[in-house]
C-alpha positions as CSV (number, residue, x, y, z in Angstrom):
1,M,-8.6,14.3,12.7
2,S,-6.8,14.7,15.6
3,T,-4.3,17.4,16.2
4,E,-1.8,14.8,16.8
5,D,-3.0,13.2,13.6
6,N,-2.6,16.4,11.5
7,L,1.1,17.2,13.3
8,I,2.3,14.0,12.1
9,V,1.0,14.1,8.8
10,D,2.1,17.6,8.3
11,A,5.8,16.7,9.3
12,A,5.6,14.1,6.4
13,A,4.3,16.0,3.9
14,R,7.2,18.5,4.4
15,I,9.9,15.9,4.2
16,F,8.2,14.5,0.8
17,Q,7.6,17.9,-0.5
18,D,11.4,18.6,0.3
19,M,12.8,15.3,-0.7
20,V,10.8,13.3,-3.1
21,E,11.4,15.2,-6.5
22,A,10.8,14.1,-9.7
23,S,14.5,13.3,-10.1
24,V,15.1,11.1,-7.1
25,I,11.8,9.1,-8.3
26,N,13.4,8.7,-11.8
27,A,17.2,7.8,-10.2
28,A,15.2,5.1,-7.8
29,E,13.6,3.3,-11.0
30,T,17.3,3.1,-12.6
31,G,18.6,1.3,-9.0
32,T,19.7,4.3,-7.5
33,W,18.9,4.1,-3.8
34,P,17.5,7.5,-2.2
35,A,19.4,7.2,0.9
36,A,18.9,10.5,2.2
37,L,15.4,10.2,1.8
38,W,15.6,6.8,3.5
39,D,18.0,8.0,6.5
40,T,15.4,10.9,7.2
41,L,12.3,8.9,7.1
42,E,13.9,6.4,9.5
43,E,15.1,8.9,11.8
44,S,11.5,10.2,12.1
45,G,10.3,7.1,13.1
46,L,7.6,7.4,10.7
47,T,8.6,3.7,8.9
48,L,7.9,2.0,12.3
49,A,4.7,4.2,12.9
50,W,2.5,1.3,13.9
51,A,5.0,-0.8,16.0
52,D,5.2,-0.3,20.1
53,D,7.5,2.0,20.9
54,A,9.0,-0.7,23.7
55,R,10.1,-2.9,20.6
56,G,11.7,0.0,18.8
57,G,8.7,1.4,16.9
58,A,6.9,4.7,17.1
59,G,3.5,3.9,18.9
60,I,1.4,5.8,16.9
61,D,-2.5,5.3,16.4
62,M,-3.5,3.1,13.4
63,L,-5.3,5.9,11.9
64,D,-2.4,8.0,11.9
65,G,-0.4,5.5,10.1
66,F,-3.1,5.0,7.4
67,A,-2.9,8.8,7.1
68,L,0.9,9.0,6.6
69,L,0.2,6.1,3.8
70,K,-2.1,8.4,2.0
71,V,0.4,11.3,2.0
72,A,3.1,9.0,1.0
73,G,0.8,7.8,-2.3
74,R,0.3,11.6,-3.0
75,F,4.2,11.9,-3.4
76,S,4.8,8.5,-5.2
77,V,7.3,7.9,-2.4
78,P,10.1,5.5,-4.0
79,V,11.3,3.8,-0.8
80,P,9.5,0.8,0.9
81,M,8.1,3.1,3.6
82,A,4.6,1.5,3.5
83,E,6.2,-2.0,3.2
84,T,8.4,-1.4,6.4
85,L,5.4,0.1,8.1
86,L,3.3,-3.3,7.6
87,A,6.2,-5.6,8.1
88,A,6.4,-3.7,11.3
89,W,2.9,-4.3,12.4
90,L,3.4,-7.9,11.6
91,L,6.2,-8.2,13.4
92,D,4.6,-6.4,16.4
93,H,2.1,-8.8,16.7
94,G,4.6,-11.5,17.4
95,K,6.0,-9.3,19.8
96,M,9.3,-9.3,18.3
97,D,12.3,-6.7,18.4
98,L,12.4,-4.6,15.3
99,P,15.3,-4.4,13.1
100,S,16.8,-1.0,11.7
101,G,16.6,-0.5,7.8
102,P,14.5,-0.9,5.1
103,M,11.7,-4.0,5.3
104,T,9.4,-6.0,3.1
105,I,6.7,-8.4,3.7
106,A,5.7,-11.7,2.2
107,P,3.9,-13.4,0.9
108,T,1.7,-10.9,-1.2
109,Q,-0.2,-13.1,-3.4
110,A,-3.2,-15.0,-2.0
111,E,-2.2,-18.3,-3.6
112,A,1.3,-18.2,-2.2
113,R,2.2,-20.6,1.0
114,I,5.9,-20.3,3.2
115,A,6.2,-23.3,5.5
116,L,8.2,-23.6,8.7
117,G,9.8,-27.3,9.1
118,A,10.5,-28.9,12.2
119,D,14.3,-28.4,11.4
120,G,13.7,-24.8,11.7
121,L,14.1,-24.0,8.2
122,L,11.8,-22.1,5.5
123,S,10.6,-23.5,2.3
124,G,8.4,-21.8,-0.6
125,T,8.7,-19.1,-2.7
126,A,7.0,-15.5,-2.6
127,R,6.5,-13.8,-6.0
128,Y,6.4,-10.1,-6.7
129,V,7.6,-9.0,-3.0
130,P,7.9,-4.9,-3.4
131,F,11.4,-4.0,-2.8
132,G,12.7,-7.1,-2.2
133,R,16.4,-6.7,-3.1
134,N,16.3,-3.2,-1.3
135,A,15.2,-4.7,2.2
136,Q,17.5,-5.9,4.7
137,H,15.0,-7.9,6.2
138,I,11.8,-9.6,5.3
139,A,8.9,-10.0,7.8
140,V,7.4,-13.5,6.7
141,L,4.0,-14.9,7.8
142,A,4.8,-18.7,7.4
143,R,3.0,-22.3,8.2
144,S,4.6,-24.6,11.1
145,G,2.2,-27.4,10.7
146,A,-1.4,-26.1,10.4
147,K,-0.4,-23.1,12.9
148,P,0.5,-19.2,11.5
149,V,3.8,-18.3,12.6
150,I,5.6,-14.9,12.3
151,A,9.3,-15.1,11.0
152,L,12.0,-12.4,10.6
153,V,14.2,-13.0,7.9
154,A,17.5,-11.7,6.5
155,R,17.4,-10.7,3.1
156,E,20.7,-11.7,2.3
157,A,19.7,-15.3,3.2
158,C,17.5,-15.6,0.3
159,A,17.6,-16.1,-3.4
160,I,16.2,-13.4,-5.1
161,V,15.2,-13.1,-9.0
162,E,14.7,-9.4,-9.9
163,N,11.6,-8.0,-11.5
164,I,10.3,-4.7,-12.0
165,G,6.4,-3.5,-11.6
166,L,4.6,-1.5,-13.6
167,A,5.5,1.5,-11.3
168,G,9.3,0.9,-12.0
169,E,9.7,-0.3,-8.9
170,P,11.1,-3.7,-7.7
171,A,8.7,-6.8,-7.8
172,D,10.9,-9.7,-6.8
173,D,10.7,-13.3,-6.7
174,V,12.0,-14.5,-2.9
175,S,12.8,-17.8,-2.5
176,F,13.1,-19.2,1.4
177,D,14.3,-22.6,0.7
178,G,16.4,-23.8,3.2
179,V,16.6,-20.3,5.4
180,K,16.8,-20.2,8.8
181,P,14.9,-17.0,10.1
182,V,16.5,-14.7,12.6
183,A,13.7,-14.9,14.8
184,T,10.4,-16.5,14.8
185,A,6.9,-16.3,17.0
186,P,3.5,-17.6,16.9
187,A,1.2,-15.5,15.2
188,P,-1.9,-14.4,17.5
189,D,-5.5,-16.1,16.9
190,G,-6.8,-14.4,14.0
191,L,-3.8,-13.4,12.0
192,D,-3.8,-15.6,9.2
193,E,-2.6,-15.1,5.3
194,S,-5.9,-14.0,4.8
195,A,-5.8,-11.3,7.3
196,L,-2.3,-10.2,6.5
197,F,-3.7,-9.7,2.8
198,A,-6.6,-7.9,4.2
199,M,-4.1,-5.4,5.7
200,G,-1.6,-5.3,2.7
201,A,-5.1,-4.4,0.5
202,A,-6.0,-1.4,2.9
203,V,-2.8,-0.1,2.7
204,R,-2.7,0.2,-0.9
205,A,-6.2,1.2,-1.0
206,M,-5.1,4.3,1.1
207,Q,-2.0,4.7,-0.9
208,M,-3.8,4.9,-4.3
209,A,-6.5,7.3,-2.7
210,G,-3.4,9.6,-2.4
211,G,-2.1,8.8,-6.0
212,L,-5.7,9.9,-7.0
213,E,-5.4,13.2,-5.1
214,K,-2.3,13.7,-6.7
215,I,-3.2,13.4,-10.1
216,L,-6.7,15.3,-9.9
217,D,-4.3,18.5,-8.6
218,Q,-2.2,17.9,-11.5
219,S,-5.1,17.6,-13.9
220,V,-6.9,20.7,-12.7
221,Q,-3.9,22.7,-12.8
222,Y,-2.9,21.9,-16.6
223,A,-6.4,22.4,-17.5
224,L,-6.0,26.2,-16.2
225,E,-2.8,26.8,-18.0
226,R,-3.1,24.9,-20.9
227,S,-4.6,26.7,-23.7
228,Q,-6.0,25.8,-27.0
229,F,-8.0,28.0,-29.6
230,G,-7.4,30.8,-27.5
231,R,-8.7,29.8,-24.1
232,P,-7.5,27.4,-21.2
233,I,-8.8,23.8,-22.1
234,G,-10.2,24.0,-18.7
235,K,-13.1,26.2,-20.3
236,F,-13.9,23.4,-22.5
237,Q,-17.2,21.2,-21.4
238,A,-16.0,18.0,-22.2
239,I,-12.6,18.9,-20.1
240,Q,-15.0,20.0,-17.1
241,H,-17.2,16.9,-17.6
242,G,-14.0,15.1,-17.2
243,L,-12.6,16.6,-14.2
244,A,-15.9,16.3,-12.4
245,Q,-15.7,12.5,-13.0
246,L,-12.3,12.6,-11.8
247,A,-13.0,14.3,-8.4
248,G,-15.8,12.3,-8.0
249,E,-14.1,9.4,-8.3
250,T,-11.1,10.6,-6.0
251,A,-13.5,11.2,-3.4
252,A,-15.3,7.8,-3.4
253,A,-11.9,6.2,-3.2
254,G,-11.0,8.4,0.0
255,A,-14.3,7.6,1.6
256,A,-13.9,4.0,1.0
257,A,-10.1,3.7,2.0
258,D,-11.0,5.9,5.0
259,A,-13.9,3.6,6.0
260,A,-11.6,0.3,5.9
261,A,-9.0,1.9,7.8
262,E,-11.8,3.0,10.7
263,A,-13.3,-0.5,10.2
264,I,-9.8,-2.2,11.2
265,V,-9.4,0.5,14.4
266,K,-12.8,-0.3,15.4
267,T,-12.9,-3.9,15.8
268,R,-9.3,-3.9,16.7
269,G,-8.4,-6.3,14.3
270,L,-9.3,-7.8,10.5
271,G,-12.5,-9.7,11.5
272,E,-15.2,-10.5,8.6
273,G,-16.7,-6.8,9.5
274,A,-13.4,-5.2,8.7
275,R,-12.5,-7.5,6.0
276,A,-15.8,-6.9,4.1
277,E,-14.9,-3.1,4.5
278,V,-11.4,-3.6,2.9
279,A,-13.0,-5.9,0.3
280,A,-15.4,-2.9,-0.7
281,A,-12.6,-0.6,-0.7
282,K,-9.9,-2.3,-2.4
283,T,-12.8,-2.9,-5.1
284,R,-13.9,0.6,-5.5
285,V,-10.5,2.3,-5.1
286,G,-9.2,-0.1,-8.2
287,E,-12.1,1.1,-10.1
288,A,-11.4,4.7,-9.6
289,A,-7.5,4.0,-10.1
290,T,-8.7,2.7,-13.7
291,T,-11.2,5.3,-14.5
292,G,-9.1,8.6,-13.0
293,A,-5.7,7.7,-15.0
294,A,-7.8,7.5,-17.9
295,I,-9.3,11.0,-17.7
296,A,-5.8,12.2,-16.3
297,H,-3.9,11.4,-19.1
298,Q,-6.7,12.3,-21.5
299,T,-6.8,15.5,-19.8
300,H,-3.1,15.9,-20.5
301,G,-2.8,14.7,-24.0
302,A,0.0,13.4,-25.3
303,M,2.3,15.6,-23.0
304,G,1.0,13.4,-20.1
305,F,2.3,10.2,-21.8
306,T,6.0,11.6,-22.0
307,Y,8.3,10.3,-19.5
308,E,9.6,13.8,-19.1
309,H,6.4,14.7,-17.7
310,T,5.5,13.7,-13.5
311,L,1.9,12.4,-14.0
312,H,3.3,9.1,-14.6
313,H,4.8,8.8,-11.6
314,A,1.4,8.7,-9.8
315,T,-0.5,6.8,-12.7
316,R,1.8,3.9,-13.0
317,R,1.9,3.5,-9.3
318,L,-2.1,3.7,-9.4
319,W,-1.7,0.5,-12.0
320,A,0.9,-1.5,-9.8
321,W,-1.1,-1.1,-6.4
322,R,-4.2,-1.7,-8.1
323,D,-3.1,-5.4,-8.6
324,E,-1.0,-5.7,-5.2
325,F,-2.6,-7.9,-2.3
326,G,-5.6,-8.6,-4.8
327,N,-7.3,-6.8,-7.5
328,E,-10.8,-5.5,-7.5
329,S,-12.1,-8.9,-9.3
330,Y,-10.7,-10.5,-6.5
331,W,-12.1,-8.5,-3.7
332,A,-15.3,-8.3,-5.0
333,I,-15.3,-12.2,-5.2
334,Q,-14.5,-12.3,-1.7
335,L,-17.0,-10.0,-0.4
336,G,-19.6,-12.1,-2.7
337,R,-18.5,-15.0,-0.9
338,M,-18.9,-13.3,2.6
339,V,-22.5,-12.3,1.8
340,A,-23.5,-15.6,0.2
341,A,-22.0,-17.1,3.5
342,R,-24.5,-14.9,5.8
343,G,-27.8,-15.8,3.3
344,A,-30.3,-13.3,2.3
345,D,-32.1,-12.6,5.8
346,N,-28.6,-11.1,6.9
347,L,-27.7,-9.2,4.0
348,W,-29.0,-5.6,5.6
349,P,-27.3,-6.0,8.9
350,F,-23.9,-7.2,6.9
351,V,-24.1,-4.3,4.5
352,T,-24.8,-1.4,7.5
353,G,-22.6,-3.2,10.4
354,D,-25.7,-3.5,12.7
């Protein structure tokens, strides 16, 4: 990591440490918007990290932005920081000025399609849009005929059916029927629904890697503090074995998420090589989330399953993020298709990137 990267991540971590308390996360789940937290993040420029500063963004390096996402995942940040960052990334590709306030992204499901008609109005519905009701604007990737277009939409113009996801956060259905965008722009070559989906998967993989770090730290600390039969439970071989496995899963998830981020930066986009890394990362991180959350709850026992304990802040997000922008089964299939399309003779070069 560069010095700049460390400074940015350290600044974000200090904000989260000071402002993302358990009470704030719990209150957000009941519908209380954490205004102070959001205002601080927005004023710091972290929510628009990836967008060009000429259009109102912070213009920081892509890897720095991914590092921020890992820290945000570690703290279970209950505002659409990741979604706003991703929305700004999309709007920046359309060279569009960025609005203030929280944003989200659509679509987030592989089968969803939103159309922009000749009359300038949108049609279609995006399901499970994260923080849909909380966003002031939605960055949309739509189709005008066969061509992808980027649209900035005011949330208040859309019809919303409210849902709650596993993490206790909004996952709303948003209808764009008859909605006129605030602005539109043609998407650059290579930026289509599959590219947006891959970028979203890379974002979620990085957040999940941070969440796994959190539950590992919590589980180790609990094993040292909790005593049973006269000694800390961390002294028992079964607990040690579980914690070692959790540490391995966390390390593997972090390495996979980092590799995907680095591939996106290296290739300056989401070509086949980068998408293969994203597919591998989302698959591996999803597996780690399933195994890791189970071990963390086993280590904590009944205590960890109570709402009063903070372990669920991370584990429920791991389960929710695992299925957003495609779960491990979806991405395993995509990776298999990439390999099959290239043929047996090209398997090794494809795997190694040569």
